C-alpha positions, -999 to 999 in steps of 0.1 A, spaced: -287 577 525 -292 540 525 -287 521 557 -277 485 557 -283 460 585 -252 440 588 -260 428 622 -261 391 628 -295 373 631 -300 373 669 -328 347 671 -317 319 694 -349 300 700 -347 278 669 -312 265 678 -323 259 714 -354 241 702 -334 219 679 -308 210 705 -334 205 732 -355 182 712 -324 163 701 -312 159 737 -346 148 751 -353 124 722 -318 109 727 -324 104 764 -358 88 757 -342 65 732 -315 55 756 -341 50 784 -361 28 760 -330 6 752 -319 4 788 -354 -5 800 -353 -37 779 -377 -20 753 -404 -13 779 -436 0 763 -440 23 792 -412 45 778 -431 47 745 -461 61 764 -439 91 772 -419 92 740 -446 92 713 -464 123 727 -431 140 730 -422 131 695 -455 144 682 -452 177 701 -416 180 689 -427 176 653 -454 203 657 -431 227 675 -403 223 650 -427 227 621 -440 260 636 -404 272 640 -396 262 605 -426 282 592 -414 312 612 -378 309 599 -390 305 564 -411 336 567 -381 356 581 -359 341 553 -381 358 527 -385 391 545 -350 397 559 -329 395 528 -297 408 545 -298 380 570 -306 351 548 -274 333 553 -278 332 591 -314 322 588 -305 294 563 -280 280 588 -307 279 615 -331 262 591 -304 235 584 -298 230 622 -336 225 626 -336 201 597 -307 181 612 -331 165 637 -351 147 609 -325 120 600 -317 115 637 -353 110 646 -358 87 616 -328 66 627 -342 63 663 -377 55 649 -362 28 626 -343 12 655 -374 12 678 -395 -4 651 -369 -31 643 -364 -39 680 
């Protein structure tokens, strides 16, 4: 008798990480703009951005591994990967604005 696993993919950390890094990077960007482009904000923002990139890359690697090993839940995992990838254009937009200012 073959058993199927139709349970939804219950991993929440990737979505929480994506939303958390989005919120914090947005707050740092707004703080930078409101502080008249103070370089002191960048002292906090650049290490956060670097650590955010590292953490999101680790999570992406983990989700990619699960994508290949959990065939029944690929759709749910693919959505989580796309949510994680959604931070890239937002971060690039913030970076572009900071460089141009």
